[in-house]
Phi, psi and omega in degrees: 000117180273172187296338183268348183287149173233155183272135167248124182258134180242111177278120187233163173233137176248131178260116185284346178272322181260349184060033181252146173257138178229128178278127177273312178193150172256144180235135180277034180198177185280123165237159185216155159055071178286134165260154173249124183293148183300336178274359177081359188274331193231150165246129181253134177216167177249149177207125175052041176086356180246161176253145180225155171234144178224144179300148190292352174257357177069026184279333184243165181290151178298153178240127178288138176268131178288112178248023175059231182287346185278088183248013173232053178284142177252199185271024176251081179225148183222163176240135178296157185295337177270359177076011186262340188232140171255132170254136184224160166248129183224137180247133177285332178226243177278183186300337182292346179259012182296132176228164180262138179224161172231152178204165178298146180303323181286351180113158180154189183279126181291151174245129183290136177251320183244100177298328181279149180217159001278144176226132184236110185293142173222335185217151172230132183298153181304330179276358176075008185267346189219147174242150175242139186206158172270134182220145175257116179233103186067233179272352184277137173239083196238174178259131181236158170230156182204144174293135183292343183257010175132193181088182182269148174285153182235128180274131182254344182235143178236359181295143179293155180086184186281130169240126195212172170066035184291135182212135183284144169289156183301332178274357177077003184278332187235159167238122175268149181199179174234146185215146181262011190299337181257011178121277172281161176289130181226160176275136180230168176216145177217163172295160184300335179271004178095355181277167175053055178285125188228131176285129186253339174238151180224046181290133181262350181233010184226149169255114191257133187228157164051068176288134180235121184270135179294154182304330178276359175077008188263331186234156177228127174251143179210163180256146181222137174262150179284135179305133179096343178286337183194171177291151182303331182263015177254141169230094190261161173277171172058052178231155171280114186231174177228151169257135183236150182234136176214168175286159180289356172270000180085015184259153172057050175292137181213149176280128181246337180219135168248134186203170173261117184180229182125242176305125180098343184292310185204053182292334186235166181293123184233023177292142171287157180301335181280356180062017180253341185225155171216157180257152176203172178237127169254166187224155171227151173256134180233140177264001181276000000 
């Protein structure tokens, strides 16, 4: 990407039954990480530190969500299963000051959940009582959980290297995540208390990130970088990447989309409530 290039973001939907891609809208600037609201009406994304919602068919213009003082939100945002709460990561300065907050879905003043930083939100339990996040504490790059109403954070991973992307299964029994502990980045799963950590992908030519479980609990979509394009613990923008789909038992992983993207494409759970479609962002570079 040269200094004169600009990003064009394409908000898309993939249908797992028809294997078709549909463009919702193109943006002449960077947008990232669409969530799909539980009622099916909205897609939520971030742009330039703010959050926006657009109807899931892209017929109307985006609406900015009031996030109060949190004007440096990144692509780590989630929606509670009842659709009432937004969880966000917001940094007061650089990324090292990122903390987790919650606020009403319709907008409002955020409430701090994680005083310690940096903390990067990825999951909210189905009952809305707990958040899961990646946090850097000393030399550890681990997965933590914390009650949204207080208490101490609890570390669930002790493996060396980056452990990231924690997300609850719809039944609340498991947390899915990605870890570099075996060399390449792979998808893993553990019990909600951190026990029984199990490797779910064994790709030998891909670095696999950000597993997202469908609402019916049957499928998992994740993004993968080609080995050698970057370090295993990096998830960079502007790369040729693939989206892969597998069963929640870790069986039959297959590539369903090849695209130009990476960071921002599918950082958060973007499944539709019907478990048949999910949203993602692809990108183009333009010199115009």
